[in-house]
C-alpha positions as CSV (number, residue, x, y, z in Angstrom):
1,M,6.5,-14.8,4.8
2,I,3.7,-13.7,7.1
3,L,0.2,-13.8,5.5
4,C,-2.4,-11.5,7.0
5,A,-5.9,-12.6,6.4
6,G,-8.8,-10.2,6.9
7,E,-10.4,-6.9,6.0
8,A,-9.2,-4.0,3.9
9,L,-11.5,-1.0,4.0
10,I,-11.6,2.8,3.9
11,D,-11.6,4.7,7.2
12,M,-13.6,8.0,6.7
13,I,-11.9,10.2,9.3
14,P,-13.3,13.7,10.2
15,E,-11.0,16.6,9.5
16,P,-11.6,20.4,9.4
17,T,-12.5,21.9,6.1
18,V,-11.5,25.3,4.7
19,S,-15.0,26.6,5.5
20,G,-14.5,25.8,9.2
21,G,-16.8,22.8,9.4
22,S,-15.9,19.1,9.4
23,G,-15.6,16.8,6.5
24,Y,-14.6,13.1,6.1
25,V,-11.3,12.2,4.4
26,P,-10.8,8.6,3.1
27,Y,-7.8,6.7,4.5
28,A,-6.8,3.1,3.7
29,G,-7.5,1.0,6.7
30,G,-9.0,-2.1,8.3
31,A,-7.5,-3.9,11.3
32,V,-5.8,-6.7,9.3
33,F,-4.8,-4.3,6.5
34,N,-3.1,-2.0,9.0
35,T,-1.1,-4.9,10.5
36,A,0.0,-5.9,7.0
37,I,1.1,-2.3,6.3
38,G,2.9,-2.1,9.6
39,L,4.8,-5.4,8.9
40,G,5.7,-4.2,5.4
41,R,7.1,-0.9,6.7
42,L,9.1,-2.7,9.4
43,G,10.8,-4.8,6.6
44,A,9.0,-8.1,7.0
45,N,8.1,-10.2,4.0
46,V,4.3,-10.0,4.2
47,A,1.2,-10.5,2.0
48,L,-2.5,-9.8,2.5
49,F,-5.3,-12.2,1.7
50,T,-8.6,-10.4,1.4
51,G,-11.5,-9.6,-0.9
52,I,-10.8,-6.3,-2.6
53,S,-12.9,-4.1,-4.9
54,T,-12.0,-2.9,-8.4
55,D,-13.6,0.4,-7.5
56,G,-11.7,3.6,-6.8
57,F,-11.4,2.9,-3.1
58,G,-10.1,-0.6,-3.9
59,Q,-7.5,0.8,-6.1
60,L,-6.5,3.2,-3.3
61,L,-6.1,0.2,-1.0
62,E,-4.0,-1.8,-3.4
63,Q,-1.7,1.1,-4.1
64,A,-1.2,1.6,-0.4
65,L,-0.2,-2.1,-0.1
66,T,2.3,-1.6,-2.9
67,D,3.7,1.6,-1.4
68,S,4.3,-0.2,2.0
69,R,5.9,-3.3,0.4
70,V,3.0,-5.7,1.0
71,S,2.6,-8.4,-1.6
72,S,-0.8,-8.4,-3.5
73,D,-0.4,-12.0,-4.7
74,Y,-3.3,-13.2,-2.5
75,L,-5.8,-10.5,-3.2
76,V,-9.2,-11.7,-4.5
77,H,-10.7,-9.0,-6.7
78,S,-14.4,-8.3,-7.0
79,D,-16.6,-5.6,-8.6
80,R,-18.5,-5.2,-5.3
81,L,-18.1,-2.0,-3.4
82,T,-15.4,-1.4,-0.8
83,T,-16.3,-1.5,2.9
84,L,-16.5,1.9,4.6
85,A,-15.8,2.7,8.3
86,V,-17.0,6.1,9.4
87,V,-14.8,7.2,12.3
88,Q,-16.0,9.3,15.2
89,L,-13.3,10.8,17.4
90,K,-13.8,11.9,21.0
91,N,-10.7,13.0,23.0
92,G,-8.6,11.1,20.6
93,H,-10.5,7.8,21.0
94,A,-12.0,6.3,17.9
95,T,-15.4,4.6,17.5
96,Y,-16.7,3.3,14.2
97,S,-19.8,2.7,12.1
98,F,-19.3,0.2,9.3
99,Y,-21.0,-0.1,5.9
100,D,-20.1,-3.7,4.8
101,D,-23.2,-5.4,3.4
102,N,-22.5,-7.1,0.0
103,S,-19.0,-5.7,0.0
104,A,-15.9,-7.1,-1.8
105,G,-14.6,-8.2,1.5
106,Q,-17.8,-10.1,2.3
107,S,-17.6,-11.9,-1.0
108,L,-14.9,-14.4,0.0
109,R,-15.9,-18.1,-0.1
110,S,-14.1,-21.4,0.5
111,S,-13.3,-21.6,-3.2
112,D,-11.1,-18.5,-2.8
113,L,-8.8,-20.0,-0.2
114,P,-5.3,-20.2,-1.6
115,Q,-2.9,-23.1,-1.5
116,L,0.1,-21.8,0.4
117,P,3.8,-22.5,-0.2
118,D,6.1,-23.6,2.6
119,S,7.6,-20.1,2.6
120,V,4.5,-18.8,4.5
121,Q,5.5,-19.5,8.1
122,A,2.7,-17.6,9.9
123,L,-0.9,-16.6,9.5
124,Y,-2.5,-13.6,11.2
125,F,-6.3,-13.2,11.6
126,G,-8.6,-10.6,13.2
127,G,-10.8,-7.6,13.0
128,I,-14.3,-7.2,11.8
129,S,-13.7,-9.9,9.1
130,L,-14.5,-12.5,11.8
131,V,-17.8,-11.0,12.9
132,N,-20.5,-11.9,10.4
133,G,-21.4,-13.9,7.4
134,P,-19.8,-16.1,4.8
135,A,-16.4,-14.3,4.8
136,A,-16.0,-14.8,8.5
137,D,-16.7,-18.5,8.1
138,T,-14.2,-18.6,5.2
139,Y,-11.5,-17.1,7.4
140,A,-12.3,-19.5,10.2
141,E,-12.1,-22.4,7.7
142,F,-8.7,-21.1,6.5
143,A,-7.3,-21.1,10.0
144,T,-8.5,-24.7,10.6
145,Q,-7.1,-25.8,7.2
146,E,-3.6,-24.4,8.1
147,E,-3.4,-25.2,11.9
148,T,-0.9,-28.0,11.6
149,R,1.2,-26.3,8.9
150,R,2.1,-22.9,10.3
151,L,1.9,-20.7,13.3
152,I,-1.4,-18.8,13.8
153,M,-2.0,-15.5,15.5
154,L,-5.4,-14.1,16.3
155,D,-6.5,-10.6,17.4
156,P,-10.4,-10.8,17.7
157,N,-10.6,-7.0,18.2
158,I,-14.1,-7.5,19.5
159,R,-16.9,-5.5,17.9
160,P,-20.1,-6.9,19.6
161,G,-22.3,-4.1,18.2
162,L,-21.7,-5.4,14.7
163,A,-22.6,-9.0,15.4
164,E,-25.8,-10.2,13.7
165,D,-25.9,-13.2,16.0
166,E,-23.7,-12.9,19.1
167,A,-23.9,-16.6,19.8
168,V,-22.6,-17.5,16.4
169,Y,-19.8,-14.9,16.7
170,R,-18.7,-16.3,20.1
171,S,-18.8,-19.9,18.7
172,R,-16.7,-18.9,15.7
173,L,-14.1,-17.3,17.9
174,D,-14.0,-20.2,20.2
175,R,-13.4,-22.6,17.3
176,M,-10.6,-20.3,16.1
177,L,-9.0,-20.2,19.5
178,T,-8.5,-23.9,19.5
179,V,-6.2,-23.6,16.5
180,T,-4.5,-20.4,17.6
181,D,-0.9,-20.2,18.9
182,I,-0.9,-16.5,19.8
183,V,-3.9,-14.5,20.9
184,K,-3.7,-10.7,21.4
185,L,-6.4,-9.1,23.4
186,S,-7.2,-5.7,24.8
187,D,-8.6,-5.6,28.3
188,E,-12.0,-4.8,26.8
189,D,-11.8,-7.9,24.5
190,L,-10.8,-10.1,27.4
191,D,-13.8,-9.0,29.5
192,W,-16.2,-9.7,26.6
193,L,-14.8,-13.1,25.9
194,V,-14.6,-14.1,29.5
195,P,-17.3,-12.2,31.4
196,G,-17.6,-12.2,35.1
197,P,-15.7,-10.9,38.2
198,A,-12.5,-12.9,37.8
199,S,-9.2,-11.1,37.6
200,H,-7.5,-10.5,34.2
201,A,-4.8,-12.9,35.1
202,E,-7.5,-15.6,35.8
203,K,-9.3,-14.7,32.5
204,I,-6.0,-15.0,30.6
205,Q,-5.5,-18.5,31.9
206,A,-9.0,-19.4,30.8
207,M,-8.1,-18.1,27.3
208,I,-4.9,-20.1,27.2
209,A,-6.8,-23.2,28.2
210,K,-8.8,-22.9,25.0
211,G,-5.7,-23.5,22.9
212,P,-3.3,-20.6,22.6
213,M,0.3,-21.0,23.7
214,L,0.9,-17.2,24.2
215,A,-1.5,-14.4,25.2
216,L,-0.6,-10.8,24.7
217,L,-2.8,-8.3,26.7
218,T,-2.8,-4.6,25.9
219,K,-4.0,-2.1,28.5
220,G,-3.8,1.2,26.8
221,A,-1.9,3.8,28.9
222,E,-1.1,1.0,31.4
223,G,1.1,-0.9,29.0
224,A,1.0,-4.5,28.0
225,E,1.6,-8.0,29.4
226,A,2.5,-11.4,28.0
227,F,1.5,-14.8,29.4
228,H,3.0,-18.0,28.1
229,R,1.6,-21.5,28.7
230,N,5.1,-22.5,30.0
231,G,4.7,-20.0,32.8
232,S,6.9,-17.3,31.4
233,T,5.5,-13.8,31.8
234,A,6.6,-10.3,30.8
235,S,5.3,-6.7,31.0
236,V,6.1,-3.3,29.5
237,A,5.0,0.2,30.3
238,S,3.4,2.2,27.6
239,E,5.6,4.7,25.7
240,K,4.9,8.3,26.8
241,V,3.8,10.3,23.7
242,E,1.2,13.0,23.0
243,V,-1.7,11.0,21.6
244,V,-3.4,12.4,18.5
245,D,-5.8,9.5,18.0
246,T,-5.9,5.7,18.7
247,V,-6.8,4.6,15.1
248,G,-4.7,1.5,14.3
249,A,-2.9,1.4,17.6
250,G,-3.6,-2.2,18.3
251,D,-3.1,-3.3,14.7
252,T,0.4,-1.7,14.7
253,F,1.2,-3.3,18.1
254,N,0.5,-6.6,16.4
255,A,2.8,-5.8,13.5
256,G,5.6,-4.9,15.9
257,A,5.1,-8.1,17.9
258,L,5.1,-10.3,14.8
259,A,8.1,-8.5,13.3
260,K,10.1,-8.9,16.5
261,M,9.2,-12.6,17.0
262,Q,10.3,-13.2,13.4
263,S,13.7,-11.4,14.0
264,L,14.2,-13.4,17.3
265,G,13.5,-16.7,15.5
266,I,10.5,-17.6,17.6
267,L,7.8,-17.3,14.9
268,S,7.2,-21.0,14.7
269,R,5.3,-23.4,16.9
270,D,8.3,-25.3,18.1
271,A,10.4,-22.1,18.8
272,L,7.6,-20.3,20.5
273,N,7.1,-23.2,22.8
274,D,10.5,-22.5,24.3
275,A,10.3,-18.7,24.3
276,T,12.0,-17.1,27.3
277,E,10.8,-14.2,29.5
278,D,13.6,-12.0,28.0
279,Q,12.3,-12.7,24.5
280,L,8.8,-11.9,25.5
281,S,9.9,-8.7,27.0
282,D,11.7,-7.8,23.8
283,V,8.6,-8.5,21.8
284,L,6.4,-6.3,24.1
285,A,8.9,-3.5,24.1
286,H,9.2,-3.4,20.3
287,A,5.4,-3.6,19.8
288,A,4.8,-0.8,22.3
289,K,7.4,1.4,20.6
290,V,5.9,0.8,17.2
291,A,2.3,1.5,18.4
292,A,3.5,4.7,20.2
293,V,4.5,6.2,16.9
294,T,1.1,5.4,15.4
295,V,-0.9,7.1,18.1
296,S,1.3,10.2,17.9
297,R,-0.1,11.0,14.5
298,A,-3.4,11.0,12.7
299,G,-5.0,7.8,11.4
300,A,-3.5,4.4,11.0
301,N,-0.1,5.4,9.9
302,P,2.5,2.8,11.1
303,P,6.1,3.8,11.2
304,W,8.9,2.7,8.9
305,S,11.8,0.9,10.5
306,D,14.1,3.9,10.2
307,E,11.7,6.0,12.2
308,L,12.3,3.8,15.3
309,N,16.0,4.5,15.5
């Protein structure tokens, strides 16, 4: 099993109303939630660990997990409200405003951390769940607790405007990188984490030096690259599709990458250490194909496996 650990929230996405104006429609979302949904639809055995509300939005989220074959065994229920992300779209590109204070997702504490069976082979972390407060520290503690037991993937999905204390945020991510095996970054993430004029290739090596064995770099329309500590590299062009919006694109890329690594038998620390360039190319190609379907339709709506054929 792959256990995704992080936020589940409601994306409020603008859509035309019958009167001709714009209204906001609630969609189940959240970076880590989207990756879990993507994995479930691709046929992976997957669960989500998060704080989830008993309110109507929380029920919508839990039903969406069930509908996409994601286990709810690790959900921590709370009567606090569900986090809302109000989405603004400009030329298909999404920006977000978050309403997260005192939410169900922020209620997670160390006492909520589960004891995992051996069947959980990999943990995935990321998104706004790592930015602020007690829940972010809880996830970081979880990663440290499990670092010697299973493979860990991290997508920081940087949201600097949300950070209450940027220094604390950077320190938390640095600690998590030391226990991370796979880090996925956008080019914007990379420039924030490693500021300065160095090339992306040089910045990637700086990231790998912090701990990860494998770095995946997504570059939007320019495709994606993989850099392994053993010197193996790979690249893939982006799939050519008509983009409706980019909501959930990176999250779905992660689901495609994890699912492919699992099918190739390299979703363990020992196996990943010996990954070949051909295997990395296969991972990138599959991830790009999965993400291309998502950006071709509205919202974070990952494809089912039969849609890829």
